[in-house]
N, CA and C atoms as an extended XYZ file, in Angstrom:
600
Properties=species:S:1:pos:R:3:atomname:S:1:resname:S:1:resid:I:1 pbc="F F F"
N      -189.889     -169.826      169.345 N   MET     1
C      -188.772     -170.044      168.418 CA  MET     1
C      -187.569     -170.552      169.201 C   MET     1
N      -186.956     -171.618      168.701 N   HIS     2
C      -185.786     -172.173      169.353 CA  HIS     2
C      -184.605     -171.222      169.191 C   HIS     2
N      -183.661     -171.389      170.126 N   HIS     3
C      -182.472     -170.522      170.096 CA  HIS     3
C      -181.696     -170.682      168.783 C   HIS     3
N      -181.613     -171.927      168.285 N   GLY     4
C      -180.895     -172.173      167.039 CA  GLY     4
C      -181.553     -171.512      165.850 C   GLY     4
N      -182.907     -171.523      165.823 N   GLN     5
C      -183.626     -170.885      164.721 CA  GLN     5
C      -183.427     -169.366      164.750 C   GLN     5
N      -183.453     -168.813      165.956 N   GLY     6
C      -183.247     -167.371      166.074 CA  GLY     6
C      -181.877     -166.958      165.602 C   GLY     6
N      -180.888     -167.796      165.905 N   LYS     7
C      -179.524     -167.500      165.466 CA  LYS     7
C      -179.402     -167.552      163.956 C   LYS     7
N      -180.091     -168.558      163.343 N   GLN     8
C      -180.064     -168.676      161.890 CA  GLN     8
C      -180.755     -167.483      161.232 C   GLN     8
N      -181.874     -167.025      161.841 N   LEU     9
C      -182.604     -165.890      161.281 CA  LEU     9
C      -181.758     -164.616      161.324 C   LEU     9
N      -181.054     -164.395      162.444 N   ARG    10
C      -180.190     -163.210      162.541 CA  ARG    10
C      -179.054     -163.269      161.531 C   ARG    10
N      -178.523     -164.488      161.309 N   ALA    11
C      -177.456     -164.645      160.323 CA  ALA    11
C      -177.958     -164.347      158.923 C   ALA    11
N      -179.219     -164.772      158.627 N   PHE    12
C      -179.798     -164.516      157.312 CA  PHE    12
C      -179.965     -163.019      157.062 C   PHE    12
N      -180.493     -162.314      158.060 N   TRP    13
C      -180.695     -160.877      157.892 CA  TRP    13
C      -179.365     -160.144      157.812 C   TRP    13
N      -178.355     -160.670      158.518 N   GLY    14
C      -177.034     -160.052      158.425 CA  GLY    14
C      -176.469     -160.149      157.027 C   GLY    14
N      -176.700     -161.309      156.359 N   ARG    15
C      -176.219     -161.462      154.981 CA  ARG    15
C      -177.040     -160.641      154.008 C   ARG    15
N      -178.357     -160.480      154.306 N   ALA    16
C      -179.251     -159.764      153.388 CA  ALA    16
C      -179.127     -158.252      153.494 C   ALA    16
N      -178.458     -157.785      154.540 N   ARG    17
C      -178.353     -156.342      154.744 CA  ARG    17
C      -177.589     -155.698      153.585 C   ARG    17
N      -178.110     -154.561      153.114 N   THR    18
C      -177.485     -153.877      151.980 CA  THR    18
C      -176.113     -153.336      152.367 C   THR    18
N      -175.091     -153.663      151.613 N   PRO    19
C      -173.755     -153.156      151.955 CA  PRO    19
C      -173.699     -151.640      151.793 C   PRO    19
N      -172.848     -150.966      152.563 N   PRO    20
C      -172.741     -149.510      152.439 CA  PRO    20
C      -172.251     -149.116      151.054 C   PRO    20
N      -172.752     -147.970      150.575 N   MET    21
C      -172.352     -147.501      149.254 CA  MET    21
C      -170.939     -146.952      149.296 C   MET    21
N      -170.223     -147.126      148.204 N   SER    22
C      -168.847     -146.653      148.121 CA  SER    22
C      -168.829     -145.131      148.038 C   SER    22
N      -167.732     -144.503      148.476 N   PRO    23
C      -167.636     -143.043      148.376 CA  PRO    23
C      -167.817     -142.528      146.948 C   PRO    23
N      -167.295     -143.260      145.963 N   SER    24
C      -167.431     -142.794      144.579 CA  SER    24
C      -168.888     -142.789      144.135 C   SER    24
N      -169.669     -143.801      144.568 N   LEU    25
C      -171.084     -143.844      144.218 CA  LEU    25
C      -171.840     -142.717      144.914 C   LEU    25
N      -171.506     -142.450      146.177 N   LEU    26
C      -172.144     -141.354      146.902 CA  LEU    26
C      -171.864     -140.020      146.220 C   LEU    26
N      -170.630     -139.852      145.742 N   ARG    27
C      -170.293     -138.598      145.048 CA  ARG    27
C      -171.055     -138.471      143.736 C   ARG    27
N      -171.213     -139.593      143.019 N   ARG    28
C      -171.965     -139.542      141.755 CA  ARG    28
C      -173.429     -139.201      142.017 C   ARG    28
N      -173.998     -139.759      143.080 N   LEU    29
C      -175.387     -139.435      143.431 CA  LEU    29
C      -175.514     -137.958      143.799 C   LEU    29
N      -174.555     -137.458      144.580 N   ALA    30
C      -174.581     -136.041      144.961 CA  ALA    30
C      -174.475     -135.141      143.733 C   ALA    30
N      -173.569     -135.492      142.805 N   ASP    31
C      -173.410     -134.691      141.588 CA  ASP    31
C      -174.659     -134.755      140.720 C   ASP    31
N      -175.325     -135.925      140.690 N   GLY    32
C      -176.564     -136.054      139.925 CA  GLY    32
C      -177.658     -135.166      140.479 C   GLY    32
N      -177.776     -135.103      141.812 N   LEU    33
C      -178.762     -134.218      142.437 CA  LEU    33
C      -178.448     -132.759      142.134 C   LEU    33
N      -177.165     -132.419      142.152 N   THR    34
C      -176.761     -131.046      141.854 CA  THR    34
C      -177.132     -130.658      140.424 C   THR    34
N      -176.844     -131.566      139.480 N   ALA    35
C      -177.178     -131.284      138.082 CA  ALA    35
C      -178.690     -131.194      137.896 C   ALA    35
N      -179.435     -132.061      138.554 N   GLY    36
C      -180.894     -132.018      138.453 CA  GLY    36
C      -181.461     -130.728      139.004 C   GLY    36
N      -180.845     -130.198      140.062 N   ARG    37
C      -181.332     -128.953      140.655 CA  ARG    37
C      -181.171     -127.785      139.688 C   ARG    37
N      -180.138     -127.836      138.856 N   ALA    38
C      -179.929     -126.760      137.882 CA  ALA    38
C      -181.082     -126.675      136.889 C   ALA    38
N      -181.764     -127.799      136.641 N   LEU    39
C      -182.853     -127.827      135.674 CA  LEU    39
C      -184.148     -127.245      136.226 C   LEU    39
N      -184.198     -126.985      137.538 N   LEU    40
C      -185.426     -126.473      138.147 CA  LEU    40
C      -185.624     -124.973      137.908 C   LEU    40
N      -184.544     -124.274      137.531 N   GLY    41
C      -184.646     -122.823      137.384 CA  GLY    41
C      -185.660     -122.392      136.340 C   GLY    41
N      -185.652     -123.031      135.161 N   LEU    42
C      -186.577     -122.632      134.092 CA  LEU    42
C      -188.034     -122.902      134.444 C   LEU    42
N      -188.410     -124.130      134.859 N   PRO    43
C      -189.811     -124.337      135.232 CA  PRO    43
C      -190.245     -123.474      136.413 C   PRO    43
N      -189.304     -123.125      137.285 N   LEU    44
C      -189.647     -122.263      138.417 CA  LEU    44
C      -190.063     -120.876      137.951 C   LEU    44
N      -189.273     -120.273      137.069 N   ILE    45
C      -189.617     -118.932      136.595 CA  ILE    45
C      -190.861     -118.963      135.709 C   ILE    45
N      -191.049     -120.053      134.941 N   VAL    46
C      -192.253     -120.190      134.117 CA  VAL    46
C      -193.490     -120.291      135.007 C   VAL    46
N      -193.400     -121.069      136.081 N   ALA    47
C      -194.531     -121.218      136.999 CA  ALA    47
C      -194.894     -119.887      137.647 C   ALA    47
N      -193.888     -119.122      138.055 N   LEU    48
C      -194.160     -117.825      138.683 CA  LEU    48
C      -194.749     -116.849      137.677 C   LEU    48
N      -194.195     -116.829      136.453 N   ALA    49
C      -194.704     -115.916      135.428 CA  ALA    49
C      -196.144     -116.253      135.044 C   ALA    49
N      -196.494     -117.548      135.105 N   ALA    50
C      -197.852     -117.971      134.753 CA  ALA    50
C      -198.840     -117.794      135.899 C   ALA    50
N      -198.350     -117.369      137.061 N   GLY    51
C      -199.235     -117.175      138.199 CA  GLY    51
C      -199.456     -118.423      139.033 C   GLY    51
N      -198.674     -119.455      138.781 N   TRP    52
C      -198.808     -120.708      139.559 CA  TRP    52
C      -197.840     -120.634      140.737 C   TRP    52
N      -198.179     -119.775      141.692 N   GLN    53
C      -197.263     -119.506      142.791 CA  GLN    53
C      -197.069     -120.733      143.675 C   GLN    53
N      -198.110     -121.529      143.845 N   GLY    54
C      -197.981     -122.742      144.642 CA  GLY    54
C      -196.990     -123.718      144.033 C   GLY    54
N      -197.033     -123.870      142.705 N   LEU    55
C      -196.083     -124.743      142.009 CA  LEU    55
C      -194.668     -124.189      142.126 C   LEU    55
N      -194.531     -122.866      141.952 N   GLY    56
C      -193.218     -122.246      142.086 CA  GLY    56
C      -192.643     -122.463      143.476 C   GLY    56
N      -193.500     -122.315      144.494 N   TRP    57
C      -193.059     -122.529      145.870 CA  TRP    57
C      -192.593     -123.972      146.056 C   TRP    57
N      -193.347     -124.923      145.495 N   GLY    58
C      -192.983     -126.332      145.618 CA  GLY    58
C      -191.667     -126.660      144.920 C   GLY    58
N      -191.439     -126.053      143.753 N   LEU    59
C      -190.182     -126.287      143.035 CA  LEU    59
C      -188.986     -125.729      143.803 C   LEU    59
N      -189.183     -124.556      144.418 N   LEU    60
C      -188.097     -123.979      145.205 CA  LEU    60
C      -187.800     -124.850      146.431 C   LEU    60
N      -188.856     -125.342      147.079 N   LEU    61
C      -188.664     -126.237      148.221 CA  LEU    61
C      -187.938     -127.505      147.796 C   LEU    61
N      -188.320     -128.058      146.640 N   LEU    62
C      -187.656     -129.257      146.121 CA  LEU    62
C      -186.172     -128.995      145.886 C   LEU    62
N      -185.863     -127.831      145.338 N   GLY    63
C      -184.470     -127.480      145.116 CA  GLY    63
C      -183.693     -127.366      146.419 C   GLY    63
N      -184.317     -126.755      147.436 N   GLY    64
C      -183.651     -126.640      148.727 CA  GLY    64
C      -183.402     -127.991      149.371 C   GLY    64
N      -184.371     -128.903      149.267 N   LEU    65
C      -184.208     -130.242      149.832 CA  LEU    65
C      -183.113     -131.021      149.102 C   LEU    65
N      -183.047     -130.869      147.767 N   SER    66
C      -182.002     -131.562      147.011 CA  SER    66
C      -180.622     -131.015      147.361 C   SER    66
N      -180.552     -129.711      147.657 N   ASP    67
C      -179.291     -129.104      148.066 CA  ASP    67
C      -178.826     -129.710      149.389 C   ASP    67
N      -179.759     -129.865      150.331 N   TRP    68
C      -179.417     -130.473      151.621 CA  TRP    68
C      -178.985     -131.924      151.437 C   TRP    68
N      -179.697     -132.651      150.561 N   LEU    69
C      -179.415     -134.079      150.398 CA  LEU    69
C      -178.073     -134.296      149.706 C   LEU    69
N      -177.759     -133.526      148.677 N   ASP    70
C      -176.472     -133.763      148.007 CA  ASP    70
C      -175.306     -133.370      148.911 C   ASP    70
N      -175.525     -132.379      149.791 N   GLY    71
C      -174.492     -132.056      150.769 CA  GLY    71
C      -174.278     -133.186      151.765 C   GLY    71
N      -175.380     -133.820      152.179 N   LEU    72
C      -175.293     -134.953      153.101 CA  LEU    72
C      -174.539     -136.120      152.467 C   LEU    72
N      -174.858     -136.414      151.200 N   LEU    73
C      -174.184     -137.507      150.502 CA  LEU    73
C      -172.690     -137.220      150.332 C   LEU    73
N      -172.360     -135.961      150.010 N   ALA    74
C      -170.948     -135.604      149.837 CA  ALA    74
C      -170.184     -135.745      151.147 C   ALA    74
N      -170.809     -135.358      152.264 N   ARG    75
C      -170.132     -135.498      153.558 CA  ARG    75
C      -169.922     -136.963      153.912 C   ARG    75
N      -170.904     -137.806      153.614 N   ARG    76
C      -170.755     -139.230      153.896 CA  ARG    76
C      -169.691     -139.876      153.012 C   ARG    76
N      -169.449     -139.267      151.865 N   ALA    77
C      -168.397     -139.780      150.975 CA  ALA    77
C      -167.019     -139.284      151.384 C   ALA    77
N      -166.973     -138.458      152.423 N   GLY    78
C      -165.689     -137.906      152.853 CA  GLY    78
C      -165.295     -136.656      152.104 C   GLY    78
N      -166.246     -136.056      151.384 N   GLY    79
C      -165.980     -134.857      150.595 CA  GLY    79
C      -166.487     -135.027      149.180 C   GLY    79
N      -167.010     -133.958      148.610 N   GLY    80
C      -167.545     -134.024      147.256 CA  GLY    80
C      -166.449     -133.953      146.208 C   GLY    80
N      -166.855     -134.107      144.964 N   SER    81
C      -165.917     -134.012      143.849 CA  SER    81
C      -165.605     -132.551      143.542 C   SER    81
N      -164.490     -132.305      142.846 N   VAL    82
C      -164.147     -130.942      142.427 CA  VAL    82
C      -165.220     -130.398      141.498 C   VAL    82
N      -165.714     -131.273      140.606 N   TRP    83
C      -166.791     -130.865      139.689 CA  TRP    83
C      -168.024     -130.441      140.471 C   TRP    83
N      -168.369     -131.217      141.506 N   GLY    84
C      -169.530     -130.879      142.320 CA  GLY    84
C      -169.328     -129.590      143.093 C   GLY    84
N      -168.088     -129.366      143.567 N   ALA    85
C      -167.804     -128.134      144.307 CA  ALA    85
C      -167.985     -126.905      143.427 C   ALA    85
N      -167.712     -127.035      142.127 N   ARG    86
C      -167.912     -125.914      141.205 CA  ARG    86
C      -169.384     -125.767      140.823 C   ARG    86
N      -170.058     -126.896      140.593 N   LEU    87
C      -171.425     -126.850      140.079 CA  LEU    87
C      -172.444     -126.510      141.156 C   LEU    87
N      -172.225     -126.985      142.392 N   ASP    88
C      -173.227     -126.803      143.447 CA  ASP    88
C      -173.561     -125.332      143.694 C   ASP    88
N      -172.559     -124.445      143.905 N   PRO    89
C      -172.911     -123.031      144.093 CA  PRO    89
C      -173.575     -122.418      142.869 C   PRO    89
N      -173.195     -122.880      141.676 N   LEU    90
C      -173.790     -122.340      140.454 CA  LEU    90
C      -175.272     -122.696      140.363 C   LEU    90
N      -175.616     -123.943      140.699 N   THR    91
C      -177.026     -124.340      140.651 CA  THR    91
C      -177.834     -123.578      141.694 C   THR    91
N      -177.222     -123.314      142.862 N   ASP    92
C      -177.922     -122.502      143.868 CA  ASP    92
C      -178.213     -121.106      143.321 C   ASP    92
N      -177.255     -120.554      142.597 N   LYS    93
C      -177.448     -119.212      142.038 CA  LYS    93
C      -178.575     -119.212      141.005 C   LYS    93
N      -178.621     -120.255      140.161 N   ILE    94
C      -179.683     -120.352      139.163 CA  ILE    94
C      -181.045     -120.440      139.842 C   ILE    94
N      -181.118     -121.290      140.858 N   LEU    95
C      -182.387     -121.525      141.537 CA  LEU    95
C      -182.863     -120.300      142.305 C   LEU    95
N      -181.923     -119.551      142.875 N   ILE    96
C      -182.289     -118.379      143.666 CA  ILE    96
C      -182.534     -117.157      142.786 C   ILE    96
N      -181.810     -117.059      141.668 N   SER    97
C      -181.948     -115.880      140.808 CA  SER    97
C      -183.338     -115.783      140.193 C   SER    97
N      -183.925     -116.929      139.829 N   ALA    98
C      -185.238     -116.910      139.176 CA  ALA    98
C      -186.302     -116.245      140.058 C   ALA    98
N      -186.506     -116.683      141.302 N   PRO    99
C      -187.518     -116.010      142.127 CA  PRO    99
C      -187.119     -114.597      142.528 C   PRO    99
N      -185.807     -114.334      142.661 N   LEU   100
C      -185.386     -112.975      143.002 CA  LEU   100
C      -185.795     -111.990      141.918 C   LEU   100
N      -185.559     -112.348      140.655 N   LEU   101
C      -185.925     -111.463      139.550 CA  LEU   101
C      -187.432     -111.288      139.472 C   LEU   101
N      -188.176     -112.372      139.728 N   TRP   102
C      -189.636     -112.284      139.700 CA  TRP   102
C      -190.134     -111.375      140.817 C   TRP   102
N      -189.578     -111.509      142.013 N   LEU   103
C      -189.995     -110.666      143.143 CA  LEU   103
C      -189.646     -109.201      142.895 C   LEU   103
N      -188.502     -108.952      142.225 N   ALA   104
C      -188.152     -107.574      141.880 CA  ALA   104
C      -189.129     -107.011      140.859 C   ALA   104
N      -189.521     -107.841      139.876 N   ALA   105
C      -190.484     -107.399      138.864 CA  ALA   105
C      -191.847     -107.108      139.484 C   ALA   105
N      -192.189     -107.838      140.545 N   GLN   106
C      -193.457     -107.610      141.228 CA  GLN   106
C      -193.408     -106.419      142.180 C   GLN   106
N      -192.204     -105.888      142.427 N   GLY   107
C      -192.060     -104.789      143.364 CA  GLY   107
C      -191.981     -105.227      144.810 C   GLY   107
N      -191.888     -106.530      145.045 N   THR   108
C      -191.801     -107.035      146.413 CA  THR   108
C      -190.438     -106.737      147.016 C   THR   108
N      -189.388     -106.861      146.189 N   LEU   109
C      -188.031     -106.521      146.611 CA  LEU   109
C      -187.511     -105.399      145.727 C   LEU   109
N      -186.708     -104.489      146.276 N   PRO   110
C      -186.164     -103.406      145.447 CA  PRO   110
C      -185.195     -103.949      144.407 C   PRO   110
N      -185.284     -103.415      143.213 N   LEU   111
C      -184.450     -103.887      142.117 CA  LEU   111
C      -182.968     -103.697      142.409 C   LEU   111
N      -182.604     -102.587      143.059 N   TRP   112
C      -181.190     -102.328      143.331 CA  TRP   112
C      -180.588     -103.407      144.230 C   TRP   112
N      -181.377     -103.896      145.199 N   ALA   113
C      -180.873     -104.923      146.107 CA  ALA   113
C      -180.672     -106.248      145.368 C   ALA   113
N      -181.596     -106.561      144.457 N   VAL   114
C      -181.485     -107.798      143.691 CA  VAL   114
C      -180.277     -107.733      142.756 C   VAL   114
N      -180.074     -106.594      142.092 N   TRP   115
C      -178.923     -106.460      141.203 CA  TRP   115
C      -177.616     -106.509      141.983 C   TRP   115
N      -177.610     -105.929      143.176 N   LEU   116
C      -176.416     -105.980      144.015 CA  LEU   116
C      -176.084     -107.422      144.379 C   LEU   116
N      -177.120     -108.184      144.707 N   LEU   117
C      -176.919     -109.586      145.062 CA  LEU   117
C      -176.439     -110.402      143.863 C   LEU   117
N      -177.048     -110.170      142.693 N   LEU   118
C      -176.640     -110.916      141.511 CA  LEU   118
C      -175.223     -110.544      141.071 C   LEU   118
N      -174.843     -109.281      141.246 N   THR   119
C      -173.475     -108.873      140.943 CA  THR   119
C      -172.488     -109.591      141.852 C   THR   119
N      -172.859     -109.720      143.122 N   ARG   120
C      -172.022     -110.467      144.072 CA  ARG   120
C      -171.835     -111.901      143.601 C   ARG   120
N      -172.918     -112.521      143.125 N   GLU   121
C      -172.834     -113.917      142.687 CA  GLU   121
C      -171.909     -114.051      141.475 C   GLU   121
N      -171.957     -113.088      140.572 N   LEU   122
C      -171.079     -113.130      139.399 CA  LEU   122
C      -169.613     -112.997      139.802 C   LEU   122
N      -169.343     -112.102      140.762 N   LEU   123
C      -167.971     -111.913      141.220 CA  LEU   123
C      -167.432     -113.178      141.877 C   LEU   123
N      -168.234     -113.802      142.729 N   VAL   124
C      -167.791     -115.012      143.416 CA  VAL   124
C      -167.629     -116.159      142.421 C   VAL   124
N      -168.506     -116.227      141.419 N   SER   125
C      -168.365     -117.271      140.401 CA  SER   125
C      -167.069     -117.086      139.627 C   SER   125
N      -166.713     -115.831      139.319 N   GLY   126
C      -165.451     -115.563      138.641 CA  GLY   126
C      -164.263     -115.962      139.493 C   GLY   126
N      -164.337     -115.682      140.794 N   TRP   127
C      -163.255     -116.093      141.692 CA  TRP   127
C      -163.142     -117.613      141.727 C   TRP   127
N      -164.298     -118.286      141.775 N   ARG   128
C      -164.298     -119.750      141.873 CA  ARG   128
C      -163.676     -120.400      140.643 C   ARG   128
N      -163.852     -119.771      139.487 N   SER   129
C      -163.313     -120.361      138.263 CA  SER   129
C      -161.793     -120.445      138.287 C   SER   129
N      -161.143     -119.609      139.114 N   GLY   130
C      -159.696     -119.651      139.208 CA  GLY   130
C      -159.179     -120.239      140.497 C   GLY   130
N      -160.102     -120.767      141.342 N   ALA   131
C      -159.686     -121.305      142.635 CA  ALA   131
C      -159.351     -122.776      142.529 C   ALA   131
N      -158.369     -123.202      143.298 N   SER   132
C      -158.017     -124.621      143.328 CA  SER   132
C      -159.092     -125.395      144.073 C   SER   132
N      -159.362     -126.628      143.617 N   GLY   133
C      -160.341     -127.478      144.279 CA  GLY   133
C      -161.768     -127.027      144.086 C   GLY   133
N      -161.999     -126.085      143.171 N   GLY   134
C      -163.361     -125.658      142.913 CA  GLY   134
C      -163.853     -124.542      143.797 C   GLY   134
N      -163.043     -124.117      144.787 N   GLY   135
C      -163.469     -123.033      145.656 CA  GLY   135
C      -164.728     -123.357      146.421 C   GLY   135
N      -164.701     -124.384      147.293 N   PRO   136
C      -165.903     -124.766      148.023 CA  PRO   136
C      -166.442     -123.620      148.871 C   PRO   136
N      -167.741     -123.669      149.131 N   ALA   137
C      -168.401     -122.580      149.849 CA  ALA   137
C      -167.882     -122.467      151.274 C   ALA   137
N      -167.756     -121.233      151.743 N   SER   138
C      -167.358     -120.987      153.123 CA  SER   138
C      -168.568     -121.170      154.032 C   SER   138
N      -168.322     -121.162      155.342 N   LEU   139
C      -169.419     -121.299      156.302 CA  LEU   139
C      -170.393     -120.135      156.167 C   LEU   139
N      -169.854     -118.921      155.990 N   ALA   140
C      -170.722     -117.753      155.811 CA  ALA   140
C      -171.522     -117.857      154.518 C   ALA   140
N      -170.880     -118.384      153.465 N   GLY   141
C      -171.585     -118.562      152.199 CA  GLY   141
C      -172.719     -119.563      152.314 C   GLY   141
N      -172.487     -120.647      153.061 N   LYS   142
C      -173.539     -121.635      153.264 CA  LYS   142
C      -174.681     -121.065      154.087 C   LYS   142
N      -174.335     -120.290      155.115 N   ALA   143
C      -175.372     -119.668      155.943 CA  ALA   143
C      -176.193     -118.696      155.114 C   ALA   143
N      -175.526     -117.974      154.224 N   LYS   144
C      -176.228     -117.041      153.327 CA  LYS   144
C      -177.225     -117.770      152.452 C   LYS   144
N      -176.810     -118.928      151.901 N   THR   145
C      -177.693     -119.695      151.026 CA  THR   145
C      -178.917     -120.199      151.776 C   THR   145
N      -178.710     -120.712      152.989 N   VAL   146
C      -179.836     -121.201      153.801 CA  VAL   146
C      -180.805     -120.058      154.107 C   VAL   146
N      -180.255     -118.909      154.475 N   LEU   147
C      -181.095     -117.765      154.810 CA  LEU   147
C      -181.849     -117.258      153.587 C   LEU   147
N      -181.193     -117.261      152.428 N   GLN   148
C      -181.860     -116.835      151.196 CA  GLN   148
C      -182.997     -117.776      150.823 C   GLN   148
N      -182.746     -119.084      150.893 N   PHE   149
C      -183.795     -120.043      150.587 CA  PHE   149
C      -184.993     -119.848      151.510 C   PHE   149
N      -184.706     -119.664      152.795 N   THR   150
C      -185.791     -119.478      153.762 CA  THR   150
C      -186.577     -118.209      153.454 C   THR   150
N      -185.851     -117.120      153.184 N   SER   151
C      -186.508     -115.854      152.865 CA  SER   151
C      -187.386     -115.983      151.623 C   SER   151
N      -186.873     -116.630      150.583 N   LEU   152
C      -187.630     -116.763      149.337 CA  LEU   152
C      -188.838     -117.678      149.504 C   LEU   152
N      -188.687     -118.729      150.273 N   LEU   153
C      -189.836     -119.613      150.525 CA  LEU   153
C      -190.959     -118.845      151.232 C   LEU   153
N      -190.590     -117.964      152.155 N   LEU   154
C      -191.604     -117.176      152.861 CA  LEU   154
C      -192.219     -116.119      151.941 C   LEU   154
N      -191.385     -115.489      151.101 N   LEU   155
C      -191.897     -114.464      150.191 CA  LEU   155
C      -192.783     -115.056      149.095 C   LEU   155
N      -192.486     -116.290      148.684 N   LEU   156
C      -193.271     -116.944      147.632 CA  LEU   156
C      -194.484     -117.694      148.182 C   LEU   156
N      -194.641     -117.689      149.485 N   TRP   157
C      -195.801     -118.337      150.098 CA  TRP   157
C      -197.076     -117.811      149.419 C   TRP   157
N      -197.868     -118.695      148.805 N   PRO   158
C      -199.041     -118.220      148.046 CA  PRO   158
C      -200.009     -117.414      148.899 C   PRO   158
N      -200.593     -116.392      148.281 N   ASP   159
C      -201.489     -115.484      148.990 CA  ASP   159
C      -202.694     -116.204      149.591 C   ASP   159
N      -203.174     -117.257      148.926 N   GLY   160
C      -204.361     -117.951      149.410 CA  GLY   160
C      -204.101     -118.917      150.548 C   GLY   160
N      -202.841     -119.135      150.896 N   TRP   161
C      -202.528     -120.071      151.971 CA  TRP   161
C      -202.647     -119.380      153.326 C   TRP   161
N      -202.825     -120.200      154.356 N   ALA   162
C      -202.970     -119.661      155.709 CA  ALA   162
C      -201.689     -118.945      156.132 C   ALA   162
N      -201.861     -117.915      156.964 N   LEU   163
C      -200.755     -117.158      157.573 CA  LEU   163
C      -199.942     -116.351      156.579 C   LEU   163
N      -200.465     -116.165      155.357 N   ALA   164
C      -199.706     -115.415      154.354 CA  ALA   164
C      -199.394     -113.996      154.833 C   ALA   164
N      -200.324     -113.380      155.592 N   GLU   165
C      -200.111     -112.009      156.067 CA  GLU   165
C      -198.949     -111.910      157.039 C   GLU   165
N      -198.648     -113.003      157.731 N   LEU   166
C      -197.524     -113.020      158.662 CA  LEU   166
C      -196.240     -113.508      158.012 C   LEU   166
N      -196.379     -114.451      157.080 N   VAL   167
C      -195.214     -115.095      156.468 CA  VAL   167
C      -194.487     -114.139      155.527 C   VAL   167
N      -195.233     -113.389      154.719 N   HIS   168
C      -194.602     -112.498      153.740 CA  HIS   168
C      -193.715     -111.427      154.392 C   HIS   168
N      -194.194     -110.714      155.430 N   PRO   169
C      -193.299     -109.730      156.073 CA  PRO   169
C      -192.054     -110.365      156.695 C   PRO   169
N      -192.207     -111.571      157.255 N   LEU   170
C      -191.048     -112.251      157.837 CA  LEU   170
C      -190.008     -112.561      156.760 C   LEU   170
N      -190.479     -113.019      155.595 N   GLY   171
C      -189.558     -113.278      154.490 CA  GLY   171
C      -188.857     -112.014      154.028 C   GLY   171
N      -189.582     -110.891      154.016 N   TRP   172
C      -188.990     -109.615      153.593 CA  TRP   172
C      -187.884     -109.196      154.549 C   TRP   172
N      -188.129     -109.333      155.840 N   TRP   173
C      -187.125     -108.942      156.827 CA  TRP   173
C      -185.919     -109.875      156.806 C   TRP   173
N      -186.134     -111.156      156.525 N   LEU   174
C      -185.011     -112.100      156.466 CA  LEU   174
C      -184.132     -111.866      155.243 C   LEU   174
N      -184.694     -111.240      154.210 N   PHE   175
C      -183.903     -110.995      153.000 CA  PHE   175
C      -182.706     -110.099      153.293 C   PHE   175
N      -182.861     -109.122      154.164 N   TRP   176
C      -181.799     -108.136      154.379 CA  TRP   176
C      -180.590     -108.719      155.098 C   TRP   176
N      -180.752     -109.518      156.165 N   PRO   177
C      -179.550     -110.172      156.705 CA  PRO   177
C      -178.913     -111.154      155.724 C   PRO   177
N      -179.724     -111.759      154.846 N   SER   178
C      -179.141     -112.652      153.840 CA  SER   178
C      -178.301     -111.851      152.849 C   SER   178
N      -178.736     -110.646      152.515 N   LEU   179
C      -177.953     -109.776      151.629 CA  LEU   179
C      -176.658     -109.347      152.309 C   LEU   179
N      -176.748     -108.994      153.603 N   ALA   180
C      -175.541     -108.607      154.344 CA  ALA   180
C      -174.543     -109.765      154.412 C   ALA   180
N      -175.042     -110.974      154.649 N   LEU   181
C      -174.171     -112.147      154.682 CA  LEU   181
C      -173.541     -112.397      153.311 C   LEU   181
N      -174.325     -112.181      152.259 N   ALA   182
C      -173.815     -112.383      150.905 CA  ALA   182
C      -172.643     -111.457      150.631 C   ALA   182
N      -172.776     -110.197      151.007 N   LEU   183
C      -171.707     -109.229      150.742 CA  LEU   183
C      -170.479     -109.493      151.604 C   LEU   183
N      -170.701     -109.836      152.880 N   SER   184
C      -169.554     -110.099      153.758 CA  SER   184
C      -168.826     -111.377      153.364 C   SER   184
N      -169.578     -112.413      152.945 N   SER   185
C      -168.934     -113.656      152.534 CA  SER   185
C      -168.183     -113.468      151.221 C   SER   185
N      -168.684     -112.586      150.341 N   ALA   186
C      -167.974     -112.301      149.092 CA  ALA   186
C      -166.610     -111.690      149.384 C   ALA   186
N      -166.558     -110.798      150.340 N   ARG   187
C      -165.271     -110.203      150.717 CA  ARG   187
C      -164.320     -111.270      151.257 C   ARG   187
N      -164.885     -112.229      152.004 N   GLY   188
C      -164.062     -113.320      152.522 CA  GLY   188
C      -163.489     -114.178      151.414 C   GLY   188
N      -164.303     -114.473      150.384 N   TYR   189
C      -163.799     -115.254      149.249 CA  TYR   189
C      -162.670     -114.512      148.539 C   TYR   189
N      -162.918     -113.249      148.222 N   LEU   190
C      -161.964     -112.499      147.407 CA  LEU   190
C      -160.672     -112.190      148.153 C   LEU   190
N      -160.714     -112.241      149.495 N   ASN   191
C      -159.510     -111.967      150.290 CA  ASN   191
C      -158.757     -113.229      150.671 C   ASN   191
N      -159.174     -114.399      150.167 N   ARG   192
C      -158.459     -115.628      150.495 CA  ARG   192
C      -157.048     -115.584      149.920 C   ARG   192
N      -156.108     -116.288      150.589 N   PRO   193
C      -154.710     -116.255      150.118 CA  PRO   193
C      -154.574     -116.719      148.679 C   PRO   193
N      -153.578     -116.199      148.012 N   GLN   194
C      -153.355     -116.520      146.609 CA  GLN   194
C      -153.086     -118.000      146.379 C   GLN   194
N      -152.519     -118.713      147.386 N   GLN   195
C      -152.207     -120.112      147.161 CA  GLN   195
C      -153.453     -120.968      147.021 C   GLN   195
N      -154.612     -120.431      147.385 N   GLN   196
C      -155.841     -121.180      147.218 CA  GLN   196
C      -156.373     -121.065      145.813 C   GLN   196
N      -155.686     -120.301      144.964 N   ARG   197
C      -156.113     -120.170      143.571 CA  ARG   197
C      -155.209     -120.985      142.669 C   ARG   197
N      -155.729     -121.375      141.554 N   ARG   198
C      -154.936     -122.164      140.622 CA  ARG   198
C      -153.880     -121.273      139.976 C   ARG   198
N      -152.756     -121.853      139.701 N   SER   199
C      -151.733     -121.111      138.971 CA  SER   199
C      -152.160     -120.973      137.512 C   SER   199
N      -151.883     -119.863      136.836 N   PRO   200
C      -152.315     -119.661      135.461 CA  PRO   200
C      -151.590     -120.579      134.491 C   PRO   200
């Protein structure tokens, strides 16, 4: 290939390259993923109740991946929308509450611990409703969510899959530090300065 042809080819590919997406489009994509994740809660609990544990596990994994992806898109946009900041933690609660209640009904997790965790989520949601900017999740809150997702994925690992005897106990043990993080992060939210809340 002649030098001139190579230069023309590079110029062509430079023009054909997809332009970067605007921050507003990235935020809309992130918000769309967040809203879609909220819809996974019902089929997840239906799958678990019907005994389709493999499907339930896959839906929970899909929800966790969408949570990671919408966070990535929001960061690339320079920050998510206020609407997304309010909806994202709520969709996480919906997605996590379904398997938690099922595991409590199965006796895998103690009911008191699940109710304590769900009460924490209600309190933080109430705080968020009055916080300015949607009350974005703290670092401890994000770590709690990651740990909870990991614990639930291990606990929901289907019995017929390999390593189930090792995976289930690991998920059970990971649940307790996730509960401790949930309670400590809730105290951090509720103790934030008053100026971070919206005026009535």
